[in-house]
N, C-alpha and C positions, 0 to 999 in steps of 0.2 A: 151708845146702846140705848134703845128705847126703854124708858122706865115708867112713864105714866100710861094710863089706859088710852089716852088720846094719841100718844106717840106710837104705842103698839098698834093701834087701829090704823093710823096713818101708814105705818110700815106695811101692814097687811094689804091695805088698799093700793099702795104703790107697787108692791110685788104683783098683785092681781092685774093692775093696769099694764105693767111691763110684760107679763105673760100674754095679755091680749095682743100686744104689738108683735111678740114673737110668733104667736099662732096665726095672726092675720097675714103675715108675710106669706106663709105656705098656702093658705086658702086663696089669697089674692093672685099669686103667681100661677097656681094650678088652674084656676077658673077664669082668669083674665079680668079680675075686679080692679081696674086701673085706679079709680078714685080711692079705694081702700088701700091699695099698694102705695100710692103717692102719699097718703096720710101717715104712712109708717116712717117717713123720712123727714129730717130737718132740711131746710133749703141748702145748707152747705155740707150735707152728709157725704160720706165716702163708702163705697162698696167695693170690696176686693173679692172677686170670684176667682177660682183657680185658673191658671194659664191665661189670664187677661190682665190688662193694665187696670189700675184702680180707677173706678168710675167716680167722678167728683161732681157733686151737686145733684139736686133732685132731677134736673132736666136730663143729664146723662144717664142717671139711673132709670128714669122712665123710658128713655130710648132703648136701653137694654131689655127692659120689661116688655116693650112692644115687639121686640125681635124674638122673644122667648115664645115657646109653644104654650098653648092653653087649651083647655077643653072647649068645645068638643072635637077640635082638630086632632089633639093629642091628649091622652089621659095619662097623668102621672101624679104622684103624691110626694110633696116635700114634708117630711116629719121633723119636728124638733123634739128632742128626747132629753129628759133629765136636766132641765135648766137649773143652773146655780146662779143666784142673783145677789149682788152686793150693792147696797144703796148708800150713798153719801150725799145727803142734801138733795140737790136737783140733778145729780148725775148718778148713773148706775152702770155697773159692768155685769155682763151675763156671759157665761160660758155654757154652751149646750152641745150635745151631740146631735148630728143630723143624719138622716138617711133619705134617699129618694127611691121610690118604688115606681117601676115602669113595667108595662106588659111586654113579655117576650114570647112570641108564638101564642098569645092570648093568656099567658100565665104570668101573674104578678111576681116580679123578682126585684131584688135590690140592685139598682144601677150603680149607686155610689154611697159612701158614708164618710163622715169626718166630724169636724167640730166647728161651730160658730164661735167667734170671739167678738162680742158686741159691746159698744158703748152707747148708752141711751141717755137722753136729756129730757128733763121735764120742761116742756115748752110753756110759754106764757098762758096758753089756754088750758093748762093742766094736763095735757096729753103727753105721754111718754113716747118719744120717737127715736129712731136710730140716728146717731151722729156718725157712728162707724160700725160697719159689719165686715168681718173678715171670715171667709169660708176657708177652712183648712181641710183640703181633700186628703183623706188617708187611704182610700181604696176606691177603685173604679172598675167596673166591668170592662173587659177589653173590647175594642172595636164598637163602642157605642157611638151612635150618631150625635151630632151637635144638638144642644137643646134649643138652638135658635130655629125659628120658623123657616121653612124653605122659601 
């Protein structure tokens, strides 16, 4: 437990930096910010999206990013909601709820929701990046098209 002012400040800064990574993921995937998305991941990261094999390494994760839809071709929003963060040194765990909003007949509606289970690492440059991200899908709108670009 952080006891000194410096320890408490460091904890707050770490939590803020971790939140930045959680939030950047959604902004980057929705708008196609490839460099920002790539910077969210360690080189040996693993990403587990529902109904897919686990993607291993930044290169595989970026390949999936490139196949995903982005604005302005398709508008959608990935939300991260109520993140809970536990930090132990240079490693952190975060559990967050997520929802994805898509337009259906021009009306924004929830496409899916669930929970992210994340492991983040403080990298040598001080930046917190995903080492593991598992998306646990809890509900999905029936008959939704693939998120991959045509």
